[in-house]
C-alpha positions in Angstrom: -31.6 8.1 13.9 -35.1 6.8 13.7 -35.8 3.1 13.1 -38.9 1.3 12.0 -40.2 -1.8 13.8 -39.3 -3.9 10.8 -35.7 -2.6 10.8 -35.3 -3.3 14.5 -36.6 -6.8 14.1 -34.2 -7.3 11.1 -31.2 -6.2 13.2 -32.3 -8.4 16.1 -32.5 -11.4 13.7 -29.2 -10.6 12.2 -27.5 -10.4 15.6 -29.2 -13.6 16.8 -27.5 -15.3 13.8 -24.2 -13.7 14.8 -24.4 -15.0 18.3 -25.5 -18.5 17.1 -22.4 -18.6 14.8 -20.2 -17.4 17.6 -21.4 -20.2 19.9 -20.9 -23.0 17.4 -17.8 -21.6 15.6 -19.6 -20.7 12.4 -19.7 -22.4 9.0 -15.9 -22.1 8.5 -14.8 -23.2 12.0 -13.5 -21.2 15.0 -12.5 -17.6 14.2 -8.8 -17.1 14.7 -8.1 -14.6 17.5 -4.8 -13.0 18.3 -3.4 -11.0 21.2 -1.5 -7.9 20.2 2.0 -7.4 21.5 2.6 -3.7 22.1 5.8 -2.0 21.1 6.8 1.4 22.5 7.4 4.3 20.1 9.7 7.1 21.0 9.2 10.8 20.4 7.7 12.5 18.5 5.4 9.6 17.5 4.6 8.7 21.1 2.2 11.7 21.2 -1.5 10.8 20.3 -1.5 14.0 18.1 0.9 12.3 15.8 -2.1 10.6 14.1 -0.4 8.0 12.1 -2.4 6.9 9.1 -0.2 4.5 7.0 2.7 2.1 7.0 4.7 0.8 4.0 8.0 -0.9 3.4 10.7 0.9 1.3 13.5 -1.6 0.9 14.6 -2.4 4.5 12.9 0.6 6.1 9.3 0.8 7.4 7.8 4.2 6.3 5.4 5.8 8.7 2.9 8.3 7.2 1.4 10.8 9.7 -2.0 12.2 8.7 -0.6 15.7 9.1 3.2 15.6 8.3 3.3 19.4 8.1 3.0 19.4 11.9 6.6 18.1 12.2 8.5 20.4 9.8 9.2 24.0 9.2 7.1 26.0 6.8 6.8 24.2 3.4 8.1 20.9 4.7 6.3 17.6 5.4 8.1 15.2 7.7 7.5 11.5 7.5 9.4 8.9 9.6 10.9 5.4 9.2 12.1 2.5 11.4 14.8 0.2 10.1 13.8 -3.4 9.9 16.8 -4.3 12.1 15.4 -2.2 14.9 12.0 -3.9 14.7 13.5 -7.4 14.6 15.6 -6.5 17.7 12.6 -5.2 19.6 10.5 -8.3 18.8 13.4 -10.6 19.9 13.7 -8.8 23.2 11.7 -9.4 26.3 12.2 -5.8 27.4 12.8 -3.7 24.3 13.8 -0.1 24.4 11.4 2.4 22.8 11.7 2.4 19.0 13.3 5.7 17.7 11.6 7.1 14.6 13.9 8.7 12.1 12.7 11.7 10.1 12.2 11.9 6.3 12.0 15.5 5.1 9.6 16.0 2.2 9.8 19.2 0.1 6.3 20.1 -1.0 5.3 23.7 -0.1 2.6 23.6 -2.7 0.6 20.5 -1.5 -1.4 21.9 1.4 -2.3 25.3 -0.3 -3.5 23.8 -3.6 -5.9 21.2 -2.1 -9.0 23.1 -0.9 -10.3 21.5 2.3 -7.0 19.6 2.9 -7.6 17.1 5.7 -4.3 15.1 5.7 -2.7 12.0 4.2 -4.4 8.6 4.6 -2.0 6.0 3.2 1.2 5.3 1.3 3.1 2.8 -0.8 6.3 2.7 -2.9 7.6 1.1 -6.1 10.9 1.6 -8.0 12.2 4.5 -6.0 8.9 6.4 -6.0 6.2 6.9 -3.4 2.5 7.3 -3.7 0.1 8.6 -1.1 -3.6 9.4 -0.9 -4.9 12.7 0.4 -8.3 13.4 1.9 -10.1 16.7 1.7 -13.5 18.0 2.9 -15.2 20.7 0.9 -18.3 22.1 2.4 -20.7 19.1 2.6 -18.7 16.8 0.3 -15.5 14.8 0.5 -12.7 14.7 -2.1 -9.7 12.4 -2.6 -6.4 12.8 -4.3 -3.3 10.7 -5.0 0.2 12.3 -5.0 3.5 10.8 -6.3 7.1 11.6 -5.5 10.6 10.2 -5.6 13.0 9.1 -2.9 16.4 10.8 -2.8 19.2 9.2 -0.8 21.5 11.7 0.9 25.1 11.2 -0.1 27.2 9.8 2.7 24.2 9.7 5.1 21.8 7.0 6.3 18.8 9.2 5.7 16.7 10.1 2.6 14.2 12.6 1.5 11.0 12.7 -0.6 10.3 15.1 -3.4 6.6 15.3 -4.3 6.0 16.0 -8.0 2.4 15.2 -9.1 -1.1 15.2 -7.7 -4.4 14.1 -9.3 -7.9 13.8 -8.1 -9.7 10.5 -7.4 -13.3 10.4 -8.5 -15.3 9.5 -5.4 -17.9 6.8 -5.6 -19.3 7.3 -2.1 -19.7 10.6 -0.2 -19.7 9.9 3.5 -18.4 12.3 6.3 -14.7 11.9 6.9 -14.4 8.9 4.6 -12.6 8.8 1.2 -9.7 6.7 -0.2 -8.1 5.4 2.9 -5.8 2.8 1.3 -3.4 2.5 -1.6 -1.6 -0.6 -3.0 0.7 -1.2 -6.0 1.5 -4.2 -8.2 4.6 -2.8 -9.9 2.6 -1.4 -12.9 -0.4 0.2 -11.2 -1.3 2.0 -8.1 -4.8 1.4 -6.8 -6.8 3.5 -4.3 -9.4 1.7 -2.1 -12.5 3.4 -0.6 -12.9 3.4 3.2 -16.6 2.4 3.0 -17.6 -0.6 0.8 -20.6 -2.0 2.6 -23.9 -3.1 1.1 -25.9 -0.2 2.4 -23.6 2.6 1.2 -22.7 1.3 -2.3 -24.3 -1.3 -4.5 -21.1 -2.2 -6.5 -17.9 -1.3 -4.7 -14.9 -0.5 -6.9 -11.3 0.5 -6.5 -9.7 3.3 -8.6 -6.7 2.4 -10.8 -3.9 4.7 -11.9 -0.7 4.1 -13.9 2.6 4.9 -12.2 2.5 8.2 -14.0 -0.9 8.8 -12.3 -2.8 8.3 -15.6 -6.4 7.5 -14.7 -7.1 3.9 -15.8 -10.7 3.6 -14.5 -12.0 1.2 -11.9 -12.1 -2.5 -11.0 -14.6 -4.3 -8.9 -13.9 -4.6 -5.1 -15.6 -7.1 -2.8 -18.3 -6.2 -0.3 -16.6 -5.5 3.0 -18.7 -4.2 5.8 -17.4 -1.5 8.3 -14.2 0.5 7.3 -11.1 -0.4 5.4 -8.3 1.7 6.9 -5.0 0.4 5.4 -3.4 -2.5 3.5 -0.2 -4.4 3.4 2.1 -4.8 0.4 1.1 -7.5 -2.1 2.8 -11.0 -2.1 3.9 -12.8 -5.2 0.3 -14.0 -5.9 -1.2 -10.5 -5.5 -2.6 -11.3 -2.0 -2.7 -8.6 0.7 -4.3 -8.0 4.0 -6.5 -5.0 5.0 -7.4 -3.5 8.3 -11.2 -3.8 8.8 -12.5 -1.7 11.7 -15.8 -0.8 13.2 -16.5 1.9 15.8 -20.1 1.5 17.0 -20.7 5.2 16.8 -20.4 4.9 13.0 -23.5 2.7 12.8 -25.7 5.6 11.6 -23.2 6.5 8.8 -22.2 3.0 7.6 -25.5 1.2 8.3 -23.7 -2.2 8.3 -25.5 -5.1 6.8 -25.1 -8.8 7.8 -21.4 -9.5 8.1 -20.3 -11.9 5.3 -17.2 -12.8 7.4 -19.3 -14.0 10.3 -21.6 -16.0 7.9 -18.6 -17.7 6.3 -16.1 -18.1 9.2 -17.9 -17.6 12.5 -17.3 -15.0 15.1 -15.4 -14.6 18.4 -17.5 -15.0 21.5 -17.4 -11.3 22.5 -19.0 -10.0 19.3 -22.3 -8.1 19.7 -24.2 -5.3 18.1 -22.4 -2.6 20.1 -18.9 -4.0 20.2 -15.8 -2.9 18.2 -14.6 -4.9 15.2 -10.8 -5.0 15.0 -9.6 -7.5 12.4 -7.6 -8.3 9.3 -9.0 -9.7 6.0 -7.0 -11.1 3.2 -7.8 -9.9 -0.4 -6.2 -10.6 -3.7 -5.6 -8.3 -6.7 -6.2 -10.0 -10.0 -5.8 -8.3 -13.4 -9.3 -7.0 -13.6 -10.7 -7.1 -10.0 -10.0 -7.5 -6.3 -11.5 -10.5 -4.5 -11.8 -11.9 -1.0 -9.7 -15.0 -0.5 -10.8 -18.1 1.4 -8.6 -17.4 4.5 -10.6 -16.6 7.6 -10.3 -13.1 9.2 -7.7 -12.6 12.0 -9.6 -11.0 14.9 -7.7 -8.9 17.3 -8.6 -9.4 21.0 -10.3 -6.3 22.3 -9.4 -4.3 25.3 -11.0 -5.4 28.5 -12.7 -2.0 29.1 -14.3 -2.2 25.7 -12.7 0.9 24.3 -12.1 0.7 20.6 -8.6 1.0 19.1 -8.7 2.8 15.8 -6.2 0.8 13.8 -5.2 3.0 10.9 -1.9 1.5 9.6 -0.6 -2.0 8.8 2.4 -3.6 7.3 3.6 -7.2 7.0 6.4 -8.4 9.3 7.9 -11.1 7.1 5.5 -14.0 6.7 4.8 -14.5 10.3 2.6 -11.5 11.2 1.8 -7.8 11.0 2.8 -4.4 12.5 -0.2 -2.2 13.3 -0.5 1.4 14.5 -3.5 3.3 15.7 -4.2 7.0 15.2 -5.1 9.1 18.3 -7.8 6.8 19.6 -7.3 5.8 22.4 -3.6 6.8 21.9 -0.8 6.2 19.5 -0.2 2.5 19.9 2.1 0.2 17.9 1.6 -3.5 18.0 2.9 -6.8 16.5 0.1 -9.2 15.6 1.1 -12.8 14.7 -0.6 -14.6 11.8 -2.2 -17.6 13.5 -2.0 -21.1 11.9 -5.8 -21.1 11.6 -5.5 -18.2 9.1 -2.7 -19.8 7.1 0.2 -18.6 9.3 3.3 -20.6 10.3 
């Protein structure tokens, strides 16, 4: 990537402002920083090739969406996983918890992979009224493509397991075409499912939007989405006021693709002391779904303390854990890691 002198001077000035805000706490006060508490996952999700891409609650079970669920089943089957809430509560209450044991969910969808040209896996999931919705990413020659699929849960009689039967698939019109980035996140408000782009920064799109579908996957158009620099990789369920948190991640090697502009979160709320132009960004942002748009709330970001060696953790999946914190999972970089992150008081936590 080539840079003009003006662009270099502009980046230098921007990061000088970042460092100044980091030193004084920024306009909104000191940035809340949390230390992740890691939880051990049992097989087969302890393997980095599991590539987990989404978390979502279905009643009292935490659904786990691998990017390539076809790796875990026989031909024509997709296998997802779940963890009972009771198992997670027990692990968090223990000082030496045993590895969490993922339970399989068999999904019958022999048609899904063959009909989507360039299929590159699942990216997110949510559920409402006994149905599930997931986004699918595809790469076709030099362009990306996105899809949303819907299915229904079936509880096996006399058993503590359930299955998923996928029924419909529809395409998502892409607003931004960037390598390996499409609709990474999906949310629902009981009436609509909404797909959110992975890239929403100022340099890649002038007016970010999210794509809205009915529960029958009828295309309902788009609604405005706030400018969020870096990547949006997953979202929690909504609360009663329509508020939800998204994972906001930056891997410095993506600078040439994302071309991040000045970070509005740093300008509003300050930055942690380690932040620099070539460091990872691992944080959570709270947004709110209104009837006709999605907005950023006033709560400050929750910054996740980085590894001491500087290696980035590609957080790809998030779910609320009650009102006190979050469960996060990485994909294969640097490994499959599951962590609990508390919601600090500075960000409106208990």
